[in-house]
Legacy VTK file of the C-alpha trace (Angstrom):
# vtk DataFile Version 3.0
C-alpha trace
ASCII
DATASET POLYDATA
POINTS 684 float
17.683 -57.180 -14.089
17.947 -55.282 -17.358
17.523 -51.535 -16.990
18.240 -51.461 -13.250
20.778 -48.775 -12.363
20.071 -46.677 -15.474
17.748 -43.921 -14.270
18.688 -41.553 -17.096
16.724 -43.230 -19.879
16.752 -40.834 -22.913
13.290 -41.929 -24.022
11.842 -41.409 -20.558
13.494 -37.979 -20.291
12.023 -36.999 -23.650
8.572 -38.076 -22.502
8.962 -36.064 -19.267
9.909 -32.951 -21.231
6.895 -33.360 -23.503
4.568 -33.859 -20.552
6.028 -30.785 -18.819
5.677 -28.692 -21.978
2.096 -29.865 -22.432
1.354 -28.980 -18.811
2.799 -25.476 -19.269
0.759 -24.939 -22.441
-2.392 -26.116 -20.689
-1.717 -23.769 -17.775
-1.186 -20.846 -20.153
-4.357 -21.711 -22.069
-6.287 -21.961 -18.803
-4.838 -18.612 -17.676
-5.898 -16.996 -20.962
-9.410 -18.431 -20.673
-9.792 -17.266 -17.088
-8.478 -13.755 -17.671
-9.877 -13.151 -21.128
-8.068 -11.171 -23.819
-8.966 -7.730 -22.444
-7.924 -8.426 -18.856
-4.784 -10.261 -19.976
-3.870 -7.426 -22.331
-4.390 -4.785 -19.650
-2.309 -6.808 -17.178
0.573 -7.085 -19.626
0.228 -3.384 -20.477
0.462 -2.399 -16.811
3.483 -4.647 -16.346
5.167 -2.908 -19.273
4.207 0.447 -17.741
5.682 -0.730 -14.435
8.942 -1.537 -16.224
9.041 1.798 -18.050
8.082 3.716 -14.906
10.891 2.077 -12.971
13.335 2.929 -15.749
12.364 6.364 -17.095
10.934 8.153 -14.058
13.655 10.827 -14.331
12.281 11.902 -17.721
8.567 11.472 -16.966
6.650 14.709 -16.218
5.502 15.133 -12.612
7.244 11.934 -11.526
10.627 13.501 -12.212
9.797 16.173 -9.615
9.570 13.460 -6.961
12.837 11.923 -8.189
14.575 15.289 -8.001
13.265 15.925 -4.504
14.529 12.535 -3.314
17.874 13.096 -4.999
18.254 16.543 -3.399
17.526 14.932 -0.048
20.247 12.330 -0.613
22.742 15.001 -1.660
21.939 17.136 1.382
22.376 14.204 3.757
25.650 12.925 2.311
27.309 16.084 0.952
31.030 16.021 1.876
31.891 18.290 4.802
35.062 20.385 4.700
36.662 22.775 7.121
37.786 25.048 4.270
38.513 24.610 0.571
41.651 26.765 0.648
42.753 26.158 -2.945
40.020 28.368 -4.396
39.261 32.043 -3.744
36.318 34.057 -5.035
36.704 37.785 -5.799
33.325 39.367 -6.361
31.476 42.464 -7.399
28.741 42.895 -4.797
26.159 45.500 -3.886
28.742 47.568 -1.994
30.952 47.574 -5.089
28.075 48.884 -7.182
27.481 51.691 -4.688
31.179 52.533 -4.724
31.493 52.643 -8.508
27.998 53.922 -9.261
27.814 51.505 -12.187
25.646 48.377 -12.207
25.530 46.970 -15.722
27.954 46.478 -17.196
30.156 46.424 -14.120
32.933 48.958 -13.719
36.018 47.792 -15.649
38.480 50.206 -14.110
38.176 48.508 -10.718
38.632 45.131 -12.437
41.820 46.344 -14.146
43.203 47.605 -10.835
42.276 44.379 -9.025
43.835 42.210 -11.754
47.146 43.994 -11.312
47.187 43.206 -7.571
45.976 39.629 -8.028
48.517 38.895 -10.734
51.267 40.214 -8.499
50.272 37.682 -5.814
51.078 34.837 -8.239
47.938 32.710 -8.176
47.805 29.426 -10.140
45.214 30.737 -12.601
42.379 33.228 -12.897
38.863 32.619 -14.179
36.655 35.604 -14.999
32.914 34.898 -14.998
32.008 38.231 -16.635
30.820 38.654 -20.227
32.215 41.730 -21.950
29.386 42.297 -24.415
29.136 46.117 -24.353
31.795 48.783 -25.006
32.910 51.061 -22.142
35.100 54.152 -21.971
37.656 52.360 -19.797
38.049 49.368 -22.155
41.609 50.444 -23.173
42.650 50.395 -19.502
41.233 46.872 -19.023
42.751 45.619 -22.283
46.125 46.928 -21.179
45.746 45.148 -17.809
44.889 41.877 -19.547
47.905 42.078 -21.834
50.268 42.633 -18.905
49.072 39.579 -16.912
51.601 36.841 -16.249
49.027 34.451 -14.681
47.068 32.085 -16.967
43.717 33.792 -17.246
40.446 32.632 -18.781
37.742 35.096 -19.793
34.067 34.179 -20.131
32.756 33.455 -23.609
29.186 32.703 -24.707
28.057 31.454 -28.115
24.460 32.319 -29.174
24.128 28.717 -30.351
24.255 27.596 -26.719
23.340 30.922 -25.073
20.234 32.249 -26.851
20.038 35.188 -24.461
23.149 36.705 -26.131
22.148 39.122 -28.903
24.016 39.224 -32.205
25.551 42.644 -31.553
26.647 41.593 -28.075
28.269 38.466 -29.455
30.091 40.456 -32.144
31.518 42.858 -29.551
32.494 39.970 -27.281
34.453 38.305 -30.090
36.106 41.578 -30.970
37.083 42.249 -27.345
38.492 38.747 -26.852
40.465 38.943 -30.097
42.142 42.101 -28.778
43.281 40.556 -25.496
43.639 36.870 -26.365
47.170 35.553 -26.234
49.371 32.866 -24.779
48.182 33.548 -21.243
44.683 34.843 -22.014
42.107 32.482 -23.479
38.327 32.274 -23.628
36.357 29.798 -21.465
32.777 28.538 -21.488
30.815 29.506 -18.378
27.280 28.367 -19.195
25.649 26.264 -16.467
22.962 23.845 -17.594
20.169 23.682 -15.038
17.426 21.076 -14.966
13.945 22.087 -16.093
13.039 23.013 -12.502
15.864 25.566 -12.435
18.112 23.585 -10.075
21.815 23.229 -10.848
22.580 19.541 -10.281
24.835 18.411 -13.100
28.023 19.207 -14.965
28.063 20.911 -18.335
29.691 18.581 -20.885
32.247 20.263 -23.066
31.293 21.054 -26.648
33.753 20.264 -29.439
33.134 23.640 -31.117
33.364 25.732 -27.933
36.168 26.816 -25.596
36.890 24.555 -22.602
34.598 24.805 -19.596
35.919 27.088 -16.853
36.793 24.373 -14.301
38.556 22.401 -17.043
40.353 25.468 -18.376
41.755 26.475 -15.001
43.333 23.044 -14.412
45.091 20.469 -16.468
42.895 18.587 -18.964
40.896 15.683 -17.523
39.171 13.560 -20.212
36.873 11.880 -17.693
35.391 15.196 -16.604
35.340 16.589 -20.146
32.568 14.197 -21.149
30.919 14.253 -17.745
27.243 15.216 -17.379
26.872 13.618 -13.985
26.290 15.150 -10.594
28.127 18.112 -9.120
29.578 17.125 -5.755
28.699 20.149 -3.670
30.687 20.686 -0.498
29.189 21.818 2.791
30.935 23.569 5.666
31.851 21.537 8.730
31.183 24.637 10.834
28.154 26.864 10.396
30.198 30.036 10.868
32.820 29.189 8.266
32.025 29.173 4.516
33.566 26.609 2.179
35.316 29.224 0.011
36.949 32.522 0.892
35.128 35.403 -0.769
36.566 38.952 -1.063
35.027 42.091 -2.560
36.907 43.164 -5.686
37.497 46.694 -4.374
39.745 45.190 -1.665
42.229 44.254 -4.390
41.766 47.494 -6.306
42.838 49.511 -3.255
46.637 49.347 -2.729
46.116 49.868 1.012
44.389 46.487 1.381
45.644 44.618 -1.679
49.065 43.960 -0.163
47.521 42.426 2.977
45.352 40.066 0.903
48.047 38.766 -1.405
48.851 35.850 0.909
45.226 34.677 0.581
45.530 34.148 -3.154
49.103 33.060 -3.697
49.127 29.679 -5.487
45.307 29.647 -5.437
42.710 29.427 -8.172
41.010 32.816 -8.342
37.457 33.168 -9.645
36.177 36.662 -10.416
32.480 37.367 -10.930
29.303 38.946 -9.612
27.475 38.406 -6.350
24.217 40.246 -6.868
20.804 39.612 -5.355
19.003 39.837 -8.695
21.364 38.157 -11.166
23.155 34.884 -11.832
21.736 32.940 -8.890
20.906 29.229 -8.906
18.898 26.756 -6.889
21.059 23.823 -5.794
20.327 20.468 -4.119
21.956 21.648 -0.891
20.006 24.898 -0.649
21.836 27.464 1.404
23.999 25.022 3.371
27.245 26.106 1.759
26.402 29.730 1.011
26.016 31.241 4.443
25.408 34.705 3.076
22.413 33.652 0.981
19.085 34.209 2.639
16.992 32.857 -0.230
18.817 29.525 -0.368
20.292 30.255 -3.801
23.907 30.116 -4.857
25.724 32.568 -7.135
26.982 31.117 -10.416
30.578 31.883 -9.439
30.258 29.625 -6.372
28.802 26.827 -8.504
31.928 27.073 -10.651
34.000 26.972 -7.455
32.322 23.716 -6.359
32.906 22.184 -9.776
36.526 23.277 -9.722
36.983 21.759 -6.247
35.437 18.519 -7.459
37.818 18.458 -10.390
40.818 19.150 -8.157
39.703 16.321 -5.849
39.231 14.033 -8.839
35.879 13.228 -7.239
33.918 11.809 -10.146
30.966 9.770 -8.799
30.733 6.349 -10.401
27.916 6.383 -12.970
25.275 3.663 -12.989
25.381 1.663 -16.246
22.222 1.785 -18.350
21.935 -1.985 -18.420
21.924 -1.973 -14.613
18.996 0.437 -14.567
17.100 -1.779 -17.016
17.833 -4.862 -14.922
16.778 -3.095 -11.726
13.548 -1.906 -13.373
12.777 -5.455 -14.495
13.458 -6.852 -11.030
11.276 -4.180 -9.427
8.335 -4.895 -11.752
8.692 -8.656 -11.189
8.946 -8.208 -7.407
5.802 -6.094 -7.425
3.933 -8.721 -9.413
5.156 -11.619 -7.282
4.347 -9.721 -4.079
0.698 -9.666 -5.124
0.737 -13.469 -5.087
2.186 -13.839 -1.583
-0.117 -15.870 0.626
0.013 -16.608 4.327
-0.041 -14.853 7.656
-1.012 -11.171 7.377
1.871 -10.106 9.615
4.339 -12.061 7.483
2.963 -10.632 4.242
2.976 -7.120 5.702
6.582 -7.544 6.853
7.656 -8.621 3.362
5.905 -5.681 1.701
7.216 -3.150 4.214
10.714 -4.611 3.829
10.645 -3.992 0.086
9.537 -0.387 0.512
12.221 0.205 3.133
14.749 -1.156 0.637
13.527 1.274 -2.057
13.932 4.106 0.442
17.277 3.157 1.988
19.230 1.632 -0.928
19.565 4.892 -2.954
20.910 6.647 0.159
23.412 3.810 0.602
24.608 4.180 -2.998
24.924 7.949 -2.598
26.958 7.472 0.547
29.500 5.141 -1.101
30.111 7.530 -3.997
27.714 6.259 -6.664
26.136 8.939 -8.860
22.417 8.544 -8.062
21.427 11.517 -10.213
19.669 9.165 -12.640
18.664 6.523 -10.107
14.853 6.080 -10.305
14.185 5.637 -6.583
10.617 6.942 -6.742
10.207 5.170 -10.076
11.131 1.887 -8.413
8.408 2.327 -5.829
5.914 3.342 -8.496
6.951 0.494 -10.806
6.605 -1.946 -7.929
3.144 -0.580 -7.190
2.085 -0.876 -10.837
3.376 -4.458 -10.971
1.644 -5.298 -7.693
-1.642 -3.754 -8.803
-1.684 -5.351 -12.255
-0.873 -8.878 -11.108
-3.003 -8.491 -7.991
-5.994 -7.454 -10.085
-5.449 -10.392 -12.458
-5.059 -12.776 -9.517
-8.273 -11.520 -7.949
-10.069 -12.040 -11.257
-8.747 -15.594 -11.552
-9.518 -16.377 -7.909
-12.996 -14.934 -8.246
-13.748 -17.043 -11.305
-12.217 -20.138 -9.784
-14.121 -19.576 -6.564
-17.387 -18.981 -8.404
-16.864 -22.135 -10.458
-15.866 -24.252 -7.470
-18.574 -22.825 -5.266
-21.149 -23.432 -7.958
-20.012 -27.038 -8.313
-19.791 -27.653 -4.571
-23.073 -25.849 -4.047
-24.881 -28.722 -5.725
-23.908 -30.898 -2.786
-22.889 -28.585 0.021
-24.209 -25.384 1.635
-22.434 -22.249 0.398
-20.988 -21.574 3.825
-19.307 -24.959 3.827
-18.302 -24.606 0.187
-16.507 -21.364 1.047
-14.712 -23.054 3.927
-13.631 -25.923 1.702
-12.317 -23.461 -0.884
-10.167 -21.912 1.815
-9.031 -25.305 3.095
-9.568 -28.141 0.584
-8.502 -30.694 3.219
-11.911 -30.243 4.826
-13.420 -32.080 1.831
-11.987 -35.330 3.136
-14.523 -37.990 4.101
-14.259 -37.897 7.858
-16.013 -36.514 10.901
-14.971 -34.988 14.199
-16.646 -34.598 17.528
-17.738 -31.009 18.125
-20.026 -29.175 20.527
-22.603 -27.321 18.497
-25.829 -25.353 18.743
-28.358 -27.312 16.683
-31.568 -25.723 15.368
-34.541 -27.529 13.830
-37.648 -25.889 12.334
-40.984 -27.185 11.146
-43.927 -25.504 9.440
-47.090 -26.528 11.221
-49.731 -28.145 8.985
-47.801 -27.793 5.722
-48.076 -31.497 4.858
-51.842 -31.292 5.114
-51.834 -28.056 3.162
-49.812 -29.597 0.324
-52.704 -31.978 -0.396
-55.198 -29.113 -0.628
-53.529 -26.941 -3.287
-51.945 -27.388 -6.713
-48.446 -28.908 -6.829
-47.100 -25.815 -8.609
-48.349 -23.622 -5.766
-46.853 -26.028 -3.239
-43.456 -25.697 -4.938
-43.749 -21.902 -5.102
-44.714 -21.583 -1.444
-42.082 -24.045 -0.244
-39.272 -22.363 -2.186
-40.312 -18.947 -0.891
-40.535 -20.244 2.678
-37.178 -22.025 2.633
-35.501 -19.035 0.965
-36.682 -16.803 3.808
-35.445 -19.196 6.475
-32.129 -19.804 4.700
-31.439 -16.073 4.516
-32.059 -15.773 8.251
-29.780 -18.701 9.088
-26.962 -17.382 6.895
-27.431 -13.836 8.180
-26.694 -15.065 11.698
-23.754 -17.196 10.527
-25.370 -20.598 10.687
-24.230 -23.631 8.722
-27.140 -24.996 6.747
-27.188 -28.752 7.127
-30.151 -29.810 5.036
-33.793 -29.302 4.112
-36.226 -32.046 5.067
-39.490 -31.222 3.343
-40.506 -27.908 4.874
-37.977 -28.250 7.738
-34.637 -26.460 7.927
-31.749 -28.038 9.823
-28.859 -25.756 10.714
-26.156 -25.476 13.353
-23.480 -23.177 14.831
-20.015 -24.161 16.026
-18.767 -25.972 12.922
-16.823 -25.989 10.706
-15.539 -22.963 12.657
-16.520 -22.139 16.227
-16.878 -18.546 17.437
-17.282 -17.137 20.918
-20.741 -15.732 20.130
-22.142 -18.852 18.447
-24.706 -19.281 21.217
-25.999 -15.725 20.996
-26.261 -15.854 17.200
-27.953 -19.260 17.282
-30.564 -18.054 19.812
-31.283 -14.886 17.890
-31.509 -16.872 14.677
-33.974 -19.344 16.268
-36.349 -16.536 17.200
-35.784 -14.782 13.846
-36.705 -18.048 12.060
-40.027 -18.045 13.894
-40.603 -14.400 12.910
-39.689 -15.156 9.288
-42.324 -17.887 9.342
-44.889 -15.414 10.684
-44.017 -12.952 7.916
-44.424 -15.746 5.379
-47.892 -16.558 6.736
-49.016 -12.967 6.193
-47.952 -12.896 2.551
-49.416 -16.092 1.104
-51.432 -15.603 -2.115
-55.196 -15.336 -2.003
-57.018 -18.651 -2.079
-54.360 -20.511 -0.093
-55.707 -21.948 3.185
-54.218 -20.570 6.418
-50.684 -21.756 7.151
-49.571 -22.695 10.646
-46.720 -21.325 12.744
-43.069 -22.118 12.368
-41.878 -24.104 15.365
-38.207 -24.035 16.361
-36.038 -26.162 18.645
-32.545 -25.219 19.890
-30.130 -27.431 21.830
-26.434 -27.440 22.690
-24.484 -30.647 22.865
-22.120 -33.125 21.262
-22.312 -34.113 17.615
-20.148 -35.734 14.969
-19.656 -33.125 12.258
-18.040 -33.633 8.861
-18.386 -34.888 5.323
-20.264 -38.158 5.015
-21.176 -40.070 1.898
-19.284 -41.776 -0.874
-17.641 -41.090 -4.187
-20.968 -40.260 -5.798
-22.280 -37.765 -3.232
-20.922 -35.898 -0.236
-22.961 -34.175 2.427
-21.575 -31.988 5.184
-23.775 -32.752 8.150
-23.949 -33.228 11.899
-24.997 -36.443 13.600
-25.609 -37.264 17.228
-27.385 -36.313 20.418
-27.406 -32.556 19.831
-29.268 -32.961 16.564
-31.731 -35.532 17.943
-32.534 -33.409 20.994
-33.050 -30.254 18.895
-35.429 -32.183 16.638
-37.431 -33.424 19.630
-37.541 -29.921 21.131
-38.971 -28.630 17.865
-41.626 -31.357 17.961
-42.389 -30.631 21.643
-43.601 -27.152 20.657
-46.801 -28.765 19.366
-47.633 -30.356 22.721
-46.489 -27.375 24.808
-48.194 -24.921 22.400
-45.004 -22.871 22.272
-43.146 -21.313 19.350
-39.441 -21.674 20.175
-38.073 -24.129 22.726
-34.515 -23.849 24.025
-32.853 -26.372 26.320
-31.113 -25.212 29.493
-27.784 -26.369 28.023
-28.242 -23.967 25.128
-29.898 -21.157 27.106
-27.033 -20.830 29.564
-24.548 -20.319 26.710
-26.390 -17.669 24.740
-25.643 -14.736 27.031
-29.228 -13.477 26.589
-31.759 -12.780 29.365
-35.003 -12.832 27.387
-36.165 -16.332 28.383
-39.029 -17.534 30.517
-38.808 -21.049 31.943
-41.354 -23.519 30.573
-40.853 -26.315 33.094
-39.220 -29.694 32.892
-40.281 -32.193 30.246
-39.341 -35.694 29.178
-38.944 -35.820 25.417
-40.084 -38.736 23.349
-37.442 -41.443 23.225
-35.390 -39.934 26.067
-35.265 -40.933 29.706
-33.468 -37.843 31.007
-35.766 -34.832 31.653
-34.944 -31.535 29.950
-35.507 -28.051 31.363
-36.886 -25.916 28.557
-37.168 -22.171 28.003
-38.922 -19.936 25.528
-37.608 -16.552 24.347
-40.033 -13.696 25.050
-38.076 -10.542 24.145
-41.204 -8.349 24.440
-41.778 -9.290 28.092
-40.695 -7.130 30.997
-37.915 -8.520 33.149
-40.092 -8.644 36.290
-42.631 -10.862 34.545
-39.940 -13.298 33.409
-38.679 -13.360 36.995
-42.220 -14.071 38.219
-42.505 -17.154 36.007
-39.112 -18.279 37.280
-40.381 -17.871 40.849
-43.523 -19.909 40.065
-41.390 -22.781 38.720
-39.152 -22.624 41.813
-42.195 -22.644 44.146
-43.643 -25.638 42.279
-40.422 -27.577 42.881
-40.883 -26.903 46.624
-44.466 -28.156 46.521
-46.154 -24.729 46.595
-48.977 -25.091 44.038
-50.932 -22.028 45.172
-48.388 -19.712 43.550
-49.367 -21.078 40.157
-52.383 -18.772 40.089
-49.965 -15.879 39.633
-49.713 -16.914 36.007
-53.361 -16.020 35.433
-52.649 -12.310 35.861
-49.918 -12.501 33.214
-52.208 -14.312 30.825
-54.585 -11.408 31.164
-51.770 -8.843 30.759
-50.241 -10.353 27.598
-53.461 -11.557 26.000
-53.706 -14.957 24.318
-50.590 -16.887 25.299
-51.122 -20.580 24.584
-47.678 -21.521 25.861
-48.245 -19.848 29.235
-51.698 -21.443 29.574
-50.197 -24.810 28.755
-47.505 -24.280 31.413
-50.141 -23.600 34.052
-52.016 -26.801 33.144
-48.847 -28.886 33.310
-47.866 -27.423 36.663
-51.339 -28.171 38.028
-51.021 -31.811 36.912
-47.594 -32.353 38.439
-46.051 -31.892 41.866
-42.679 -30.946 43.338
-41.103 -30.042 39.989
-41.930 -33.362 38.346
-41.080 -33.706 34.688
-43.974 -33.649 32.292
-43.671 -36.639 29.959
-44.613 -36.078 26.348
-46.688 -38.879 24.857
LINES 1 685
684 0 1 2 3 4 5 6 7 8 9 10 11 12 13 14 15 16 17 18 19 20 21 22 23 24 25 26 27 28 29 30 31 32 33 34 35 36 37 38 39 40 41 42 43 44 45 46 47 48 49 50 51 52 53 54 55 56 57 58 59 60 61 62 63 64 65 66 67 68 69 70 71 72 73 74 75 76 77 78 79 80 81 82 83 84 85 86 87 88 89 90 91 92 93 94 95 96 97 98 99 100 101 102 103 104 105 106 107 108 109 110 111 112 113 114 115 116 117 118 119 120 121 122 123 124 125 126 127 128 129 130 131 132 133 134 135 136 137 138 139 140 141 142 143 144 145 146 147 148 149 150 151 152 153 154 155 156 157 158 159 160 161 162 163 164 165 166 167 168 169 170 171 172 173 174 175 176 177 178 179 180 181 182 183 184 185 186 187 188 189 190 191 192 193 194 195 196 197 198 199 200 201 202 203 204 205 206 207 208 209 210 211 212 213 214 215 216 217 218 219 220 221 222 223 224 225 226 227 228 229 230 231 232 233 234 235 236 237 238 239 240 241 242 243 244 245 246 247 248 249 250 251 252 253 254 255 256 257 258 259 260 261 262 263 264 265 266 267 268 269 270 271 272 273 274 275 276 277 278 279 280 281 282 283 284 285 286 287 288 289 290 291 292 293 294 295 296 297 298 299 300 301 302 303 304 305 306 307 308 309 310 311 312 313 314 315 316 317 318 319 320 321 322 323 324 325 326 327 328 329 330 331 332 333 334 335 336 337 338 339 340 341 342 343 344 345 346 347 348 349 350 351 352 353 354 355 356 357 358 359 360 361 362 363 364 365 366 367 368 369 370 371 372 373 374 375 376 377 378 379 380 381 382 383 384 385 386 387 388 389 390 391 392 393 394 395 396 397 398 399 400 401 402 403 404 405 406 407 408 409 410 411 412 413 414 415 416 417 418 419 420 421 422 423 424 425 426 427 428 429 430 431 432 433 434 435 436 437 438 439 440 441 442 443 444 445 446 447 448 449 450 451 452 453 454 455 456 457 458 459 460 461 462 463 464 465 466 467 468 469 470 471 472 473 474 475 476 477 478 479 480 481 482 483 484 485 486 487 488 489 490 491 492 493 494 495 496 497 498 499 500 501 502 503 504 505 506 507 508 509 510 511 512 513 514 515 516 517 518 519 520 521 522 523 524 525 526 527 528 529 530 531 532 533 534 535 536 537 538 539 540 541 542 543 544 545 546 547 548 549 550 551 552 553 554 555 556 557 558 559 560 561 562 563 564 565 566 567 568 569 570 571 572 573 574 575 576 577 578 579 580 581 582 583 584 585 586 587 588 589 590 591 592 593 594 595 596 597 598 599 600 601 602 603 604 605 606 607 608 609 610 611 612 613 614 615 616 617 618 619 620 621 622 623 624 625 626 627 628 629 630 631 632 633 634 635 636 637 638 639 640 641 642 643 644 645 646 647 648 649 650 651 652 653 654 655 656 657 658 659 660 661 662 663 664 665 666 667 668 669 670 671 672 673 674 675 676 677 678 679 680 681 682 683
């Protein structure tokens, strides 16, 4: 009883691990041999590309355009709707202001000084001025005086050539000089530069620089370290009502005119006031939401001042979308590439496979929208890259799998082909269980052929020529049988044995078997015409076709297996083929087979009793070149003979004259003359 109850034997476990490791190594070696170094290398390369594509699609040329388009779609769908953002007011120079002042660039500073006085009197929270003072003007003293008298915290635009290359040296020098004149406890510079993506669309925040003034949205509010380092997405707002913009916007001349300034003070009290330009040809940006929030923009662009307003609103709402960690993106890219590769190996029902593949693509499409909706920053989410990475993984592994399957199939088919027909070998490769040594009863169309006089011919010519002729002949017949979907059973000398209905039965087996039977005869005729000079004439190919029961399957032993059919259907087809010699016909088809072919090209050839059989068989011969009325005439002659009318037999003579030498028809007339009342003609 020693050892019983101790399944965890350390020595046995060690042996199992070694066997498992050896099996893995053998599998890897076999995989390498089957793929080859080039194919294996290219597969691994494409898998790496799939990983990189799924991770870095946002920085890959062309692909990033698709990512941006998908992101813009997500932003448009899930942009927060607001009735009115009433904490922020925009005061703008517009085209009407330019007409009023007669000054376009730089903008009139007198009207700004007058407006600042009215705005400051209304006691807003703070003022941000998105105007660069880079050129001297005659009314600068007036504006400087207005700045120095402000009681509201005010931030004036500043641009450093290091980050704003469009600012010339002289302009920058004047800007610094101007700011130094007005800067004080309540007046400070602010950075206004907006960093667009390479396609010109404003999607993301501008991170603050350590050597630059605070960004405008940050300057106007209390410091927020999270936003200071933020380069994530801007959360644009959209109006809940199409006739109501997100932010109030007033022309600057309304505040410069005392008659209207007093009425507007209530609109800016305790508000954040942004002052800047609203011109059709300057400082306009593409945004992910197009013209949804800027109802006055016909070209779908947004003025820079409104972009700042959206960023300020986001800051006030403390709405910082949760960033996606880099390690998560790497993990997702790896999963996507692996899923693509594994999907190429999915086997089974086509509908099931299709459902799995479609499900994955739906996930790639829907999941980024879900993340956007719950407040995740999908600005760097490689949604299109995931789909592309999945496709690369699927293609690379699928190509490798097809290569392996092709080589395995070729090897297996070559090995099985030594014992089995290729059609059966292919079926066994699809379902190895069919290789089992067993048989099953099936109803099949059996076809036998024989080359008339070939045995006698083989004694009259050289053995080498016999082999050449026989191989050529059997190749021709095999091609015909396979072309019509037949299962080649065997070759018996110059005879081909084939059948339809196994291992797989099809609805048109009968039609294909009948057409193949006649095509086999024609192939034999073509062979006869092309024999080399010096070879004695070769006889016709005779064919027999019957439908009936047979036992079909693999028979043999461990040393040899043969897929074959046994039984009455095969025996009857063989006897029908032999009966062609006595009846002087080419192709004989039993009634059982004829009725299941769906073809109407037969002429009846009477009733015969085959050798070794007691039951008579009605036989037919295909004559596709005959007119239908002539086939019907022969049918009528047979019917009249069954009724005892032998005079009608003479009708066949006219057909024999019409169609020339027809040994089968002449033989039919002789047999009908020797029998009465539809008697069966017994073959000796």
